[in-house]
C-alpha positions as CSV (number, residue, x, y, z in Angstrom):
1,X,14.5,-22.6,-0.6
2,X,15.0,-18.8,-0.9
3,X,17.0,-17.3,2.0
4,X,15.2,-15.0,4.3
5,X,17.7,-12.2,3.6
6,X,16.8,-12.1,0.0
7,X,13.1,-11.8,0.8
8,X,13.9,-9.0,3.3
9,X,15.9,-7.1,0.7
10,X,13.1,-7.6,-1.9
11,X,10.4,-6.3,0.6
12,X,12.6,-3.4,1.6
13,X,13.1,-2.4,-2.0
14,X,9.4,-2.8,-2.7
15,X,8.5,-0.7,0.4
16,X,11.1,2.0,-0.6
17,X,9.7,2.1,-4.1
18,X,6.2,2.6,-2.8
19,X,7.3,5.2,-0.3
20,X,9.2,7.1,-3.0
21,X,6.2,6.9,-5.4
22,X,3.8,8.2,-2.7
23,X,6.0,11.1,-1.7
24,X,7.0,12.1,-5.2
25,X,3.7,11.9,-7.1
26,X,1.3,14.8,-7.4
27,X,-1.6,12.7,-8.8
28,X,-3.8,11.3,-6.2
29,X,-4.2,7.9,-7.9
30,X,-0.4,7.5,-8.0
31,X,-0.2,8.3,-4.3
32,X,-2.8,5.6,-3.7
33,X,-0.8,3.1,-5.8
34,X,2.3,3.8,-3.8
35,X,0.5,3.2,-0.6
36,X,-0.9,-0.1,-2.0
37,X,2.6,-1.1,-3.0
38,X,3.9,-0.5,0.6
39,X,1.0,-2.6,2.0
40,X,1.9,-5.4,-0.4
41,X,5.5,-5.3,0.7
42,X,4.3,-5.6,4.3
43,X,2.2,-8.6,3.3
44,X,5.2,-10.4,1.6
45,X,7.2,-9.7,4.7
46,X,4.6,-11.2,7.0
47,X,4.3,-14.3,5.0
48,X,8.1,-14.7,4.8
49,X,8.5,-14.4,8.5
50,X,5.7,-16.9,9.0
51,X,7.5,-19.3,6.8
52,X,10.8,-19.0,8.7
53,X,9.2,-19.0,12.1
54,X,7.3,-22.3,11.8
55,X,6.1,-22.4,15.4
56,X,3.4,-19.7,14.9
57,X,1.4,-22.0,12.5
58,X,0.0,-19.6,10.0
59,X,-0.5,-16.4,12.0
60,X,1.5,-14.3,9.6
61,X,-0.7,-15.5,6.7
62,X,-3.9,-14.7,8.6
63,X,-2.6,-11.3,9.5
64,X,-1.7,-10.7,5.9
65,X,-5.3,-11.5,4.9
66,X,-6.5,-8.8,7.4
67,X,-4.1,-6.3,5.9
68,X,-5.3,-7.2,2.4
69,X,-8.9,-6.6,3.5
70,X,-8.1,-3.2,5.0
71,X,-6.1,-2.3,1.9
72,X,-9.1,-3.1,-0.3
73,X,-11.4,-1.0,1.8
74,X,-8.9,1.8,1.8
75,X,-8.6,1.6,-2.0
76,X,-12.3,1.6,-2.5
77,X,-12.9,4.6,-0.3
78,X,-9.9,6.5,-1.7
79,X,-11.0,5.9,-5.3
80,X,-14.6,7.0,-4.5
81,X,-13.2,10.3,-3.1
82,X,-11.0,10.8,-6.1
83,X,-13.8,10.1,-8.6
84,X,-16.0,12.6,-6.7
85,X,-13.2,15.2,-6.8
86,X,-12.5,14.6,-10.4
87,X,-16.1,15.0,-11.4
88,X,-16.5,18.2,-9.4
89,X,-13.2,20.0,-10.1
90,X,-11.9,18.4,-13.3
91,X,-8.8,16.9,-11.9
92,X,-7.2,15.2,-9.0
93,X,-3.8,16.9,-8.7
94,X,-3.1,17.1,-5.0
95,X,-1.1,20.3,-5.3
96,X,-4.1,22.2,-6.5
97,X,-6.8,20.7,-4.2
98,X,-7.6,22.9,-1.3
99,X,-11.3,22.4,-1.4
100,X,-11.4,20.5,1.8
101,X,-10.4,23.6,3.7
102,X,-13.1,25.8,5.2
């Protein structure tokens, strides 16, 4: 059995990597990938806490399924927006996109 501290270190590193990728990237798809990585770290954390807190009977896993559903919807809407911007303005560099301003 893997100790909980190892799982927490892994999820903290995964979340930190996703946060760094989201803040550092200028491409919108890379920012979206960083956000998805952070959401996956949260899911691993929820499942790990559910395993070590056995009295909750699967509530962490159910909540992780809800987070995965929301992440899939967020990815679909985000990619649709990015595809629309890429077709209209020939790129999705977030530093150069100011088209949403009036």
